[in-house]
Each structure stands twice: as C-alpha cells, then as structure tokens.
N, C-alpha and C positions, 0 to 999 in steps of 0.2 A: 272394244273391238276384240274379236276372237283371234287368237294367235294362229299362225300358219300351221298347217298339218302336213306331215311328211308321209308319203305312201310309196310303195313299190308295186309293180305289176304282180298280181297274184293274190295279195291280201294286204290288209292294213296291219302293220306290226304294232299299232297302238294297243291292240287287243292283248298282246303278250305282256305288256308292261303296265297296263292300266292307263290312267290319265297322264302319267309322267313321261312316257316315251312317245314322241310324235315323229312321224316319218314323212318324207317329202317326195314328190315326183312332178315332172312338168312336160307338157307337149304344146305345140303351137298349131294353129289352124292349118291344115295340110295344103301344100301347093306342090306342083312339080318342080324339079330342079331347075329347068330352063326358065322358070318364072322369075328368077333373080333379075333378069333384064337390066334396066338402067339402074336398079338398086344395087348392083354389084355383081355383074355376070362373071363367071369363071369358065375357063376352057374345059374341054372334056377330059384331058389328061389330069388336070388338077382335081376335077370332080372325082375321078377314079381313085386318086391317091387319098382324098378325104374319106371316101366311102370305106376304103381299106383300113383306115385308121380308127374307125368307129366300130366298137365291138359290143356284142350282147353279153351280159353277165347274168347267169342264173345261180340261184343260191337256195340251199336248204336251211331254213331258219329254225333255231331252237332257243327261244328267249327264256329268261329265268322266270320261274313261278315264285313270286315274292312271298306268297303265303305258304308255300311248300318248298323252301329253299334247298332241300335235299334232292329235288328233281328239276326237270326243265319242262317247258311246254312241249306238246306234241309237235313233230317236225311239220313245216309247211313250206311250200315252194313260192318263190318270188323272183322277180327279174328286174334288171335295170340296164343301164348303158355305161360303157367305159370308153376311154380315149387312149390311144397309143401315144406315149411320150418318150423322151430321151431315156437312155439307159435300159432299154428293153423292159419297160414298165407300162402298167395300165393305171390311168388316173380315173377315179370315180368318186361318188359321194360316200361318206362314212356310213350313212343309214342304209345303203345298198348292201353292205357287207357285215354290219354289226350283228353279232350273234349268229353268224353263218357257220354251220358245221361242215358244209360242203360248198365249194365255189368252183364254177366252171366259166370259161371264156369261149365265145364262139364268134368267129369272124363273119363279115358280110359275105353272102353267097357261099356259105360253108355250113355243113351239118355236123362238123366235128367239134365236140366240146372238150376243151383242154383244162386239166386241173390247175387251180390257181390258189395262192395264199396271200394273206394280207401282211405287208411288211412295214407299213406306216399308216397311222390313222389319227385324225383329230375330230372327235365327235362335236367339239365346240364350233369349229368353222365348217364342219360337215364335208371333209375331204379324206380320201384314203388312196393308198398306192398298193397295187398288186404286182406280184411276179408270177410267171408261169414256170411249170416244171420243164416244159419243152420250149426253149427259147428260139427254136427254128421258126416258130410262128412269126417272128419279127423280120425274117429274111426278106419278105416281100411287102412289109408294112412299115412305112416311114413315120417318124413322129409328126404329129400334127403341129404346124407352125402356130405360135402364139404371139399376140401383140400385147405389149405391156401397157399401152395407153388405154385410158378409159374411153368408152364409146361416147358419141354425142347423142343427146336427146333427139328423137325423131329418126335416127338411123334405122335402117331395115336390118333385121337379124334373121339369119337362117339357123334353124336348129335341127340337128341330126340325132336320131335315136331309135329305140325299139319300144314305142308305146303300145298300149293295149289296142286291140282291133286288128291285129295281124302279126305275122312272124318276121316279115322282112323289114329292112331299113326304111325309116320314114324321114322325109325331108319336109320341114315345116317352116312357117314364117311369122315373124312378129315385129313390133316396133318398140324401140327403147323409149320409155315414157318418163323415167325418173332415176336419179342416181343419188344415193345417200349413204351416210355412215351410221350404222344402227346395230342393234343386238342380234346375234345369231342364236346360240344355244349355250347353256351352262355358263353364262356370264361372259362369253366371248363376243366381241364386237368387231365389225369390219365393214368394208364397202360392199354395198349391195345394189345391183342393177335391176330395176323393175321394167318389165316388158308388158305391153298390151297384147295379150294373146290368150288363146284357149289352152286348157291344161288337162292332161290325162296321165294315169300311172304308167310307169315303164321308161319314161324319158330321163329319169333321175341319173345324173352322172354323164349325160351327153353334152357335146360341145355346142356352143352358140358361136356362129361365125359371121364376120363382116368382111367382104371382099376376099373370101377364101382363107382368112386367118381367124383363129379362135380368140374370142374376146372374153370367154368365160365358160363356166360349167353350170348347166341347168340344175336347180335343186329344190324349188319350192313353189307354193301357191298360197294365196290368201283365200280362206274358205268362205268368208262372208261377202265376197265380192266376185263379180264376173270378170274374167279375162285379166287377172292380175297375177303374173308369175314373176319369179325372181331368178337371177343368175349370180353366181359367185364370180367376180371378174378375174381376169388373168393376173392382175396385180396381187390379189390374195392367194391365188394358186402359186405364184412365184415365191411369196413369203413362206408358204407352207413347205414347198419343195426345198428351199434353202435351209429351213429349220431341220428337216428330217435327213439332210445330206449326211449327217454323222450317225445315222441309224436310230436317233432318238428324237421324239417330239418334245420340245421344251415349252412351246406356247408363245402367244403374242404378249409383249410388254403392254401394260395398261396403267392408267392413272386411276387410283381407287378412291381419291378424296371426294366426299360429298360436296357439290358445288350448287350455286344458285345464280340466276341471271341478275343483271344490273339494269333492269327495265324500270323499276319503281323509283319515282322521284324522291320519296322520303328516304329510301335507302341510299341514294346518291348523295343527298344532303347530309345524312348522318355520317357518311364516310368523307365528307368535304371534298367531293370530286367535281370538277368542272364538266361541262357538257361535251367537251372534246375527248374526254377520257372514256375508254371503253374496256370491257373485259368481263370476266366471270369471278364472282365472289366465292371465297372458300367458306363453306358453311361450318366445317369442322375438319381437323386433320384425319388422316387415315387411321381408324381405330385399331388396325392390325399392325401398325408400324410405330413403335414408341419413338423412333428417331426421325419421324417425319418433320421436315423443316418448315412446312406450311403452318400458318396460324389462322384462327377464325378471323374473318373480315379482311384477310389478304385479298388483293385484287390481281388476278392473273391477266396480264395485258398482252403477253406474247408467249408463244411456244416456239422455241428456236428463233427464227427471223419472221415468223408469221403473226400478224396482228389478229386478235380476237374481237368480234363485235359483242354487243351486250347480251346476246343469246348464245354465245359460245361458238358461233359460226366463223369460218375462215374462207376467204375468197380463193378459189382454185383457178378459175378462169373467168372470162367475162360472163359466162352463162352458168357457172357452177360454183356453189358454196357447199362446204361440208362441215360437219361438227369438228371442232379442233382436235378431238381425240384421234382423228385420222392421222395427224402428224406425230402422235406418240410413237407409232411403229416406224416412222421415218427419222425422227429427230433423236430418239433414244440412243445413247452410246453406252454399251455394256449394260450397266444396271441403273443408269441415271438419265434424267431428262432435264435439259436446260429450259428454265422458265424466267420470264421477266415479270416481277410483281411490284405492286405499290403497297407498302405497309406504313400506316399512319402518316401518309403524305410523302413518304420517301420511296423513290424508285430503286430497286435492287435486282440483281440477277442471282438466281440460286439454282442448284442442281437437286432435283427431287428424285428419290429412289423409286424405281418402277419394277414391278414383278409381273410375271405372266399369270400368277395365281397366288392368292392368299387362302390358306386352308379355312374351310368353314366347318362348323360343328356337324352340320348335316350336309353331306356331299352326295353328288350323283354317282351312279355306278360306272358311267363312262364305258360301257361295253363289257364290264366284268360281271361275273356271277357273284351273288352275295355269299358271305361266310355264314355258317350256322353252327349251332352246338345243341345237342339234345341231352337234357339231364332229367331223368325220370320222365314225367308226363309233359314236360315243357320243352319248347323249341325256342332258342334265343338267336337273335341276329342283330347286327348293327343297324341303326336307323339310317336309311339313305333317303335322298330327296324324292325318289320315286315312291317310296313307301309313305313318306310324310304327305305327299300330294294326294294320296289315295284317301286321306282322312278329312278332306275338305268339307264334306257334308256333315261330318260329326264334330267340326271345329268348335261349335258352341258348347257342346257337352264337355269336350276336352278342356276348353277354357274354364268352365265352371269348376272342374275338379283340379285345375292347375297342372295339367299334363305338360311336360317339357316339349311334347310334339307341337304345342301351340306357343307356350311361353318362351321357348328358346329357338324357335324357327328363325333362321337368319342370323343367329349368334356366331361369333368367332369362338374357337376353343378357349377355355380358361387356362389350359396348360397344354403343352405339346402332347399329341396322341389322344386327347379326350374325344370320346364318341359316346353317343347314347346307345344303350342296348335294350332291346325290347323283346317281348314274347310275340312271335309273328304268326303262330298257328293256334287254333283252338286246342285246349288241353286234351291230350290223349286220355281215354278212359282207362283207369287203373285203380285198384283198391287203395293205393297209398295217397290218392288224391281225394279220397272220400271227404265230403263236406266243404270242399273249397270251390269257390266260383272260378271259372276260367279267366285268367288274367290276360287274355289275348289283347294285343295292342297296348299293353302297359309297359312303361319304361322302368327298368330295374334301377333301384337306388342303392341297396346294400346287400351283400352276402355275408352272413355271420357278423353283422355289425360293421363291416368294412365297406366304405363307399367304392362302388365299381367305377374304374376309370375308362375301361373300354372292354371289348369282347375278349381280347387276349388276357387281360387282367382277370376277368371273371372266370375264364377257364382255369387259370393258374390257382385262383382261390379255391375252386372246387376240387381240382386235381390234388392240391397239397393239404387239404383239410384233414385234421386229426380229430375233429369234433365228432361226437356221436350223432348230433343233430345238425342239420343245415337250415338256416333261416334265410328267406329271400323276401325282401321288402321292396315296394314299388314307389316311384316318385310322383305321387299325387295324393289328394285328400280323400280318396274314396276306395282305396284298395286295402285288402287284408294282408297280413304277413303270413307267408306260407312256411310251414315247418315240416321237414322230412327227416326220417332216419337216414343218415347218409349212406350206410351200407345197403339198406333196402332200396334207396333211390338208384344206386348203381346197378343193383340186380334188376330192378324194374326197367331200367333203360334197355338192357339186353332183350327183355321180353317184348317191350314196345317196338323196338327195331324189327324184331322177327315178325311180330303180328302185323305190322304195317308195311312190310316189304322195304324197309329202309336199310341200305347196305352198310352205312357207317354212321357213327354217332356224331360226326362232325365233318365239315368241309375239309379239304386236303390240308389247307394252311393251319387249321386249328387241330386237326387230328395229330399232326406231327408234334404240336405243342403239348397235347394231352398225353402223348406217349413218352414225352421227355420228362419223366418224373423228377422232381427236385431231389438232389442228392445231399 
C-alpha cells in the first residue's frame, strides 16, 4: 500500500525534499451550508462565527536542497487553512508552514493579509500554532469550539477550508468511516479519523465539524484509493496544545518494545497459557534502554486497567476498539507506564519507562536545514533520513559495497552524539583533486586515521590538524583514500567558494565551531 501524501495548494512540496518529505491536504465533496439539515443543522449566527474562525494561510516555501546544502530551493507559493483557537492563536498543519520563509493569514471575506510566525510545531503529529503581529485580528473572531469526544462512525462531518478551485471559503461534507490508532510521521502514532470524501489541495489545517463543534483538523489522503481522507481528532489536538503550553514541544510518550501477537496455538502452548489468557508477547526489550524491565516472552495483559486481546486491541466502546498503544498517552505518569504482565506463569505489575523519542543514528530533519562543511573540493553533511531515503534505488549497490547507508539504516547510535557524515555533492573541479573519483554519497570513516564521530568532530579534526597532509577514508569496500596537502586544501576552499558563489565554507552552527580555534 502506498503511503499517504501531503500537499498544499499551489505545489507539491515533496519536490523540494525528494521522496522523504511528503505533504498532505484534504477537501470534501462540496455542498451548501444549509445542506447540513437533519445531519446537524446550525443557526445563521453560529455559522457566521464559524466562518470568521476559519482563515486562509499563504506561505512562501523555501525547502532545503539536500545535495547543495549551502543553498535552498527557489521560493514557491502554497496555501492552506487555519483555525482560530484560544489565546489569540491560529492552529494549522505543520506541513502548511514547514520551511515557510513568509507566512500570512487572511480572514474570510477579507483581502488583508497579516504577517504570522510559527510559535509551536510538531512535524510528527502534523500540527502547528501561529501567532499574528497584529492581534486586533482576533477582536471579532472567537475561538472555534472543540469537542474532546471521538466521533461515531457514520456521523456526517462538515469541513471548512480554502481548497483549490476558488479563493473563497468552501464548506464541504463527508462521512466518518473508520477510527484507528496508527502511525503518523517520524515514528509518531496517534488516533486518526478516516472520512469517506473527495480530496483536494488547500484544505490542510481546516476544521472538521459535527453539530457546529470541531472534532478535528483535516490533514491527509490516501493516494491509491478514492475518497479516503483523514482527520487529526480534537483529542490529539488537545494533547499537542497541552504539551506546547510551556513554549516547548516534548512529544508523545510511547512504548518502544518490539511485540508480537498471541494468536498462534503453538506459541500459547509454549508459554503454558490457558485459552482465557490474552495479551501481547514481548519479542525483545527496548534496545535503546538498558534498564527496560520487560523480558522476552513476557505477556502484557493490561495497560493500566485496560485488558488487551491477542492482537493488542482494547475495547473503547461497544463499537470501537483501538490498539493498546492508544492508552500509553493516557496511562503514562511522568516517565513510566503501569503494565500487568505474566512472566513464567506468574502475574506481576511493573512500571515501564516511556519516552517520547529515542535518538536514532539517522534522524529526520524535522523542519530544520542541514548542516554542511566545505573542505577543498568536498562538501560534507550529516546523513538524515531524507537523504538516506533518496538512495532507495541504489540500495543494492550500496549493500554490495557495505555502505552504512544500508547496513546501519535503522540503528541506534553506538554512543551519544554519533552520526554518519557523508559527501553530499559531486566533487568540485580543482587541480588538488586530480586523479580522484568523486566520493559523492560516500560515508566518511576516518580523518588522519581518527574515526569520525559526527560532523562537529570532523570539523574539529580538520580545524586543529597540524599535519602537512590530510587523509580522508570512507566506510565501504570500494572507495579510495583521498590525500590532500592541508594548506593547499584550505587555500583551494576559498577559491572554490568564490568560483561557485558559495558565501560561507560552513553552515552557521559549524562556521562558529571552525572559527573557534583550539587554544
């Protein structure tokens, strides 16, 4: 099944990031406002207030150029939808504002575009909060009321937004067809509401309402099927807003242990369990947490007070079951989660540590621009998941030569701060590179015989080198070792920067490090 694809009105931002960054947008088959009828009619005053609370967001996007990290892609225009919420703020999707160099908010029946800025964002759950420079905008616009309860399947949903096909507010209609707890983006999971409706770019970030109250935020579609769109329910919105209330987004707690179902009869017999016992089997403890109290073949039977079935589902109501991970965000206290398990026939209660995120060796950019460093004819940058995903077609070749882009994809760091550093651009032409093959997309192993820990460590090694020659080796079975006269490489760097119109030898974070010479 092809994954969902995110879009905004104006252009697809997947172009800016290659296959790694996907962007969402949603719209429903259009109907007039009065057509709510028996499905949840609202009076004209309430309708006026709702319309005033739904805004259009326009953005100038400048995504990173991963193969030329010293620059950005050319600016392009895109638009989405936002919702007025409490605290004189605007709620929208993260993908509507990610990599936006300029943001403007425009009210319904207004042509005035007011500057806005992002004050909180979660690319994982795809939500963001904006503030306006001119807060008088909110004087006549009240926050849109939200309901915390999940909708019922078959309920009629009205969607408000600014999709393609016109410039005025659109009111559209769909049916709730499914509710589940599933993955969003960057390893984040949450409740997702599926609606049976048509989809178009521009509705991203708009509200979905039942009986005049917001039940969620429109955010995505399924590309390989007709009329399947998705809504982030208000429950997830509330969790996000509670998290960012202190000005910082921490993320959702999650259980990271690999688990398996208890459906197989031989597995049940092996564990000596009767047919009345249900739960999920621990395949292995969390590899990122040496203090994980869970053990292989532990059977998780309860999360808090909620019983698991043999596929990990928990009954929410007579008509709804969700994956038990749904209760992690509800049952977790501080940094622990209460579980009931059966270990070697004995029932016990334990507290399992939970975190919002465990660092991976290859991480996504999450809306940031990549760091880079130029040394002679080579440009180095940390490996991000967006870059790694771009090498999918060449994975067989990379596997043959033993590249870490394949062999260590999905690994945890071996030590704090570990990251892979690679050559991200074709080698610049210069006489000091005579006879060398371009090591583009090769991962650095050592500089002057010292294993490189991360990009900052590499910059320090080159900055503080007292050697006449610099040796750079790569971590695979098919790359040559490159040797440069260190002084010549430094001089060549200045020439290359000038010839290619590159302003600085490094990104701002690394430039500061380069200039801070060791004393």
